[in-house]
N, C-alpha and C positions, 0 to 999 in steps of 0.2 A: 234438202234445204240449200239455197244458194250459197256458194263458197264465201260470199261477202259476209253472211250472217251465220256461218257454220258453228261458231262458238255457242250460239243460243241453243244448240241441241243439248248442252250440258245443264242439268237442273241447277246446280250450284251457281253457275254463271248467270242464269236468268234471274235468280234472286238477287245476286250481287249487283247486276246492272240496273235492275229496277230501283234498288235503294240508291245507287249512285245518281240516277236521273233525277229523282225527287230531291235529294240533298244538294245537287249541283244547281238546280233551279232556285232552291231556297238561298243558297250561298250568293248567287248573282243578284237576287232580290235584296239581300242584306247589303251588298256592296253599294248598290244604288241608294238605298235608304240611308246608309251610314254617311255617304258623302253629302247627301241632302241635309241630314241632321247636323253634321259638323259645320257646314256653311251657314246653317240657320243659327246655331249656338255661338259661332264666332263672328257673326256679322259679315259673312262673305270673305273671311280671311283665307287666302289660298295657301299661306305658309302652314296654317293649322291643318289644312287638308293634307298637305304633303307630309307632315309629321305623322298623322294617323296612318297613311299609306306605308311610310317607312317602318312604323312599329309593327305592321302586319307582315312585312317582308324580312325584317331583321332576324326573327327566329329561324328562317330558312338557312341563314348563314351560320348560325351558332348551333342550332339543335339538330338539323337534318343529318349530319354524319353520325352523331351519337344515336339518333333515332334508327339509323340503319343497323347499328350494333344491336340495339334493343330488338329489332325485328328478326335478327338471327339468334338471339339468346332466349326469347320467350315466344310463345305462340303468337303469330302475327295478328290473328283475330282479336286476341286480348289487347294488343296495342291499339288496334283500331277502335275497339269498344271504349277503351280509356279516353282516347282522343275525342271520340264522339260525345261522351258524357261531358267532357270539358267544354266543347263547343255548344252543347245544348244549354248548359248553365249560363255561359257567357251571353248567348243570344237572348235567352229568356230574361236574364237580369236586365239587359239593355232595353228590351221591350217594356218590361215592367217599370223601369225608371222613367222612360219617355211618357208612358201613359199616366203616371202619377205626378208628372211635372218635376221630378227630381234629377233629371239628366243634366250632366255638365260635360264640358270638354275634357276635364281630367278623368272622369269616369269612362268616356269613350276611349281615351288613350289606354287605360288599363285593360278594358275588355277587348280592344283591338289587338293588343299584345297577346292576351290569352288565346284569342282566336288564331293568331299567327302561330303560337306554340302548338296548338291543337293540329293545325294543318301540317306543320313541319313534322310532328310525330306520326301523323297518319300517312303521309305521302310514301315514304319508303316501304312501310308495311303493306299498304294497299297494292302497290305495284308488285312487290315480291309475292303477295298472296295469290296472284293470278296463276302462277305455276301450279298451285295446289287445287285450283278450281277447274282447270282444263288441262288436257294433255299437251305435250310438247308440240304436237302437230297443229294445235289450235291456238297456241300462245300468241303468235303474231296477230292472228285474227282478233283475239280478245283485246289486245292492246289498241288495235285500230278502232274497234267498236267503242272502247272507253273514250278515246279522243273524240269520236264523232258525237257521242252523247254529251260530252262536256261542251263542245261548241254549239250543239243544238240548245243546250241550257243557256248558253251565252246570249242567244237570241230571245228565248222565251222569258228568262228571268227578269231582265231589265224592263221588258214590256209589261209583265205582270206587276212589277214593283211600281211603275208609273201609274197604272190603273188603281192599284191599292192605295197609294199615297193620295191620289186625287179623291178617292172615295171615302176613306176612313182615317187617313193620316199616316205618319211614319211609324208610330209605335207598333201597330199590328203586324207590320212587315217583319219585324224582329221576332215576334211570337210565331209567325208562320215559319220562319227559318228554324226556330227551335223545334217546332213540331216535325219539320222535314228531317232533322237529325234523329228524332225519336223513331221515325219510320225507318230510317237507314239502320239504326241500331237493331230494330226488329228483324230486318232482313239478314243482318250479320248473324243473329242467333239462329236463324233457319239454315245457315250453311253447314255442310258436312265436308270440310276440306280433306283432301288426301294428305297422308303424312308427308311432311316436307322432305324433299330429296336431300340426303346428306345430313339430316338433323339428328341422327342417332350416332352413337359411338363415343369415344373418349372425349371429344371436344364439344359434345352437346351441352348447351347451357353455359359455356365458357367463352363465347365469342368476344373478341376484343378488337379495338380499332387497329392495334398494331398488326394483328393477323390479317385484317382487311387490306391494309397498306402493303404488307408483304405479298399478299396474293396479287394485287395489282402490279407489283414489280415483276412478277412472272408472266403477266398477260399484257404485253405491249399493245395488242389489238384493242383491248378494252380501254386502255389509257388514251389511245388515239381517238376513240369515239367520244370519251369524256372531254377531251380538249376541243374537239370539233363542236360539241354541245356548248361549251363555255363561250367560244368565240361567236357562234351563231346567236346564243342567248344575249350576248353583250351588245352586238351591233345590228342584228337583224330583227329579233323578237321584241321590238319596241314600237309597234304600230299604234299603241295607245297614246304615244307621244307624237309620233311623226304625222299620223292622220289628222289629229286635232290642229296641228300647226299648219298643215296644208289646207285644211278646210277654212280656218279663220284668217290666216295671214296671207296665204297665196291666192285662194279663190274667193275669199270674202263671203262665205255662205254662213247661214245660221245654224242653230242647234239641230233642227229637224234634218237638214241636209247632212250634217255631221253624223247623226244617228244612222242614216241610210248607209254611210260608208262602213260603219261597224257591222251592220247587218250583212252586207254583201261580202265583206271579208270573212265573216263566220260561215257563210254559205260555201265559199271556196274551201275553207278549212274542213267543213264536214265532208265535202267531196274528196279532198285529199286523204282524210282519215279512212274513208270507205275504200278508196282505191288501194291504199297501203294495206288495209285489212285482207285483201285478196292475195297478198304475197305470203308464202309459207315460211321461207327462211331467208332473211336479208343477207346480202353480202356486204363486206366492208367497203368495196368499191361503189356499191349502190348508195350506201350511207353518205360517202364522200361526195358522190355526184349529186345527190339530192341536196346536200348542203350548199354546194356551189351553185346549183340552179336557183335555190332560194335567195342566195346573195345577189346573183345577177338580175333576177326578177325584181328584187327590192330596189336595186340601183336604177333599173329601167323605169320603175314606177315614178321615180323622181323626175323623169323627163316628160311625163304626160302633160300636154299643153293646157288642157281645160279640165274643169270639174267632171264633165261627163266621161271624157277619156280616162281620167283617173278612176272614176267609179267603176267603169267596165273592166279596168285592168286589175282591180283589187282581188277579184276571185282567184285569179292566177297566183297572186301573192299568197293567199290563204292556202291554196292547193299545194304549192311547193313547200311552204313552211311546215305544214302538217305531214307531208310525205317524209320530210327529213326527220321531224320529231318522232313519228311513229316508228320509222325504220331504226333510228338510234335506240329507242327504248327496247324494241324487239331484239336487236342485236345484243344489247347488254343482258337482257333477261335470258335469252336462249343460249348465249355464249358463256354465262357465268356458272360456276359450281353452285349447287343448291345451298351448300354450307355458308357461302359468302354473298348470296344474292341480295339479302337485305342491305348489307353494307355497300355493295356495288350500286344499288338504287339510291342509297343515301348520298353517295358521292355524285350520282347523276342529279339528284335534287339540288345539291349544293352548286354543281356546275351550271345548271340551267337558271336558277334564280340568283346565284351569286354574281352573275355578270351584270344584272340590271342596275345595281347602285353604281357600277363603274361606267357602263355604256350610256345610261340616261343623261347624266350631266355632260358627257362629251358630245353627244348628239345634240343636246339642247344648246350648247355653246356654238357648235358648228352651224346650227340652224339660225341662231340669233346673229351670228357674225356674217355668214355668207348667204343666208336666205333659207326658207323652209325646205326647198327642194334638196339642198345639200345634206339635210338630215337623213334622207333616204339614199341619195347617191353616195354620200360619203360612208354611211353605215354599210351599204351593200358592197362597196369596193374594198373597204377595210376588212370586212368579213371574208371576202373572196381571197384577198392576199394572204390572210392568216390561214385559211383553210388549205390553200395550195402549199404554203410553207409547212404545215403539219404533215401533209401528204408526202412532200419531198423528204422531210426529215425521217418520217416513218419508214420510207422505203430505202433509206441509205444503207449501203452494204455493211457498214460498221455496226449497225443497230439491228441486224437481222438475227435470226436464231429461232426462238420459240415463236416470235411474231410472224414467221413465214406462214403460219396457218391463217393469218388474217387475210391472205389473198382470197381465200375461199369463203365458204359460208360460215355462219356462226358455228363455232366448233362444238362437236358432240363429245360427251364424256366417253372415253374409250376404256376397254378392258385393261386391267393392270398389266404392265409389261414385266419382263423378267426382273426379279429382284425388287419389286416395288411394293410388296405387301402380300395380300392374300392370293392364293392360287393353289394348284395341285402340289402337294408335297411342301406347301409353305413357301414356294419360290415365287409365286405371283406370275406364272407364265400364262400366255395365251395358248389355247390349243391350236394345233396346226403344225407348221414346220418346226423341226427341232431347232432350238436356240441354245446357245451356250450361256452359262451363268455369267454375271457381270465380271467376275474375276477370271474368266476363261475356264479351262478345264472341262469337266463333263457337262453334257447337255442338262438342262433343267428337267426335273422329274415331271412326268405327265405329258411331255411333248411327244408328238408323233415321230416315230423313227424315220430317218431319211431312207428313201428307196435306194437299193444297191443295184449296181450294174452287173449283168451276168459276165462271168469270166470269159475272156477271149479263148478261142480254140477248143472250147469244151464240146462235148458230144451233143 
């Protein structure tokens, strides 16, 4: 099988990915139908639409870090099943309300928030579960394929939603989404995950937020990646705002032409995901370089003089954005201890989505004050400056130490060193050269003796 699709050789991952494709298409269908419904119920009030969007993203800021704790405390598949049941009930209830004529803006507010809580619970557990479905050597590939299918769904879902709304109305779209969740729940039941790395021992079942924060304090390389994700998510991953402003205010095109922009951006994103899936182990320098490339390409997109030049440039934007995103996720997953992986991915979810409420208003103000182009130019330049600053601070001599490992690949868990726990004779030694115990004195038991030189002058 091609290296790009190597993770599909795993039965568990095939089931998992099939369920994700179906539910992602359903989710994108619901997003389009929900926006359409809100505008219909509110008489075209854009503020109401903004409140609904905010209610779906707010749980990521509040729930995601604690969802990461939950993903390290209980089986991750159980967390995903619980979140999926919540989403099924919310989508089905909204569809039923629309088809019976009892839908209201208030009900949409409530169910949008429930869907947001479900997504925030699901995200850290879903990402951390990948390590139990494929081996370490296929983890980066699995992350890339996940991103590719998400962006493919981003093209298919809205198109199917438009056709369904035109044919039978808004209500059935929500029912279809509920059924997509049911299908995904069925694929989760079919999974046979491997035991989670590090999920046995005295700390099993007692994961806490404090432990997760303490772990990050010892892993400067992971903190650097999380900060990079925050700044990129704040100033670069806002194309849903910047492209619509460029389409309507800069180029003066209609809804159809705007829809084409979203499609070509997704095509570039799929290509970026597949290219990133071919990398086995990302380096920290590669993650930083991909982030800088995404920032510079975003700024350059704002300089495109015509609609056509902007259209043909957008696939490169999507490619660099997803190369950075997949590389960052892969580095965090492959570089984190299995005992803390759920919490690390919870912090990733917070960093990625937490910047949107900050960056979107700033970019909106910049675009309205200086023109739509500066939403892209300013966002790309700001992100580039912050990313370079993070790189400089991260490499400063006074902050080195354990973080020196971040120069290389995502770190592997090594055998315990002398005095760190389990090992021959209880000293926790590595086999090989003789080492002395932490306090000096005799070599640790079980270590190979040092070779002795023959005495001089002997026969």
